[in-house]
N, C-alpha and C positions, 0 to 999 in steps of 0.2 A: 567571491564565495558563491555560492548559485542562494538563490531567495524564492520563492517556492508562489509560484503569481497565480495561481487556482489550480483549487479541489475542485470537478465537477465530482458527480451521479454516474455510470458507465449503465447499461441494463434496462430493464423493465422493471427491479430489486433492487435498487440501487445497491445489493454490497460492493459493489468496487470503486473506486472512486479514480479520476484523472489525474494523478497530479503532472502539476505541469511549474518547468523552472523557470528566471528570465535564460536563460544562456541558451532556450531554445531546446532543452530535453524535457522526457516525460514517461511518464511509465504508470501501471496501473495497480494498484494495494488492496488489498481487500478493504474492506468502509471499517471496517475491528482497530485493526491493525493500525492505519491509520488515525482513527481514537484512541490508542495506545499512546502513541505517542505522541499526543499534540501538535497532529501540522493543524497548520492554519497561514494564511495567508497572507505572507511578507515575512516568514521565518526564516531565515535562514540553515540552507541543509547542507551540511559539509560533505566531499563526498566519498567520504570514511564514516558515517552516520549515512547516509544514500544508502553505503552499501548493506549496513549492519540493516534495516531497516527492508531489504531485498530480500533477507535471507529471511529473518521474519519474517513475512509473508509468504516464501516459499518455505516455510515447516512448519504453520500454522495452517497452507492445506495439502501438505503430505497427513500430517492429520486427522483432518477432515477426512482424508482422500481413505488411507489407513481404518476408521474410524467407521466410514458407508458400511467399509467394504466386508467389517464385521455382522457390522448389522442382518449381513445377508445369511448367520451362521442359525 
């Protein structure tokens, strides 16, 4: 089962983080989603949970984009 080896901020604002796993895989999430899911270095991350995490991140990004679009009106 893959484990989280590092969580590093990405960009100037730090609103995104790069999560690296010990199997060589890595992915980018919003820092808020990572915090809400309680990700930390050394945590095991099953494939099902990783899929849910990425889905939640996409949902969060979509909501932010929709709200930004509605804000222009």
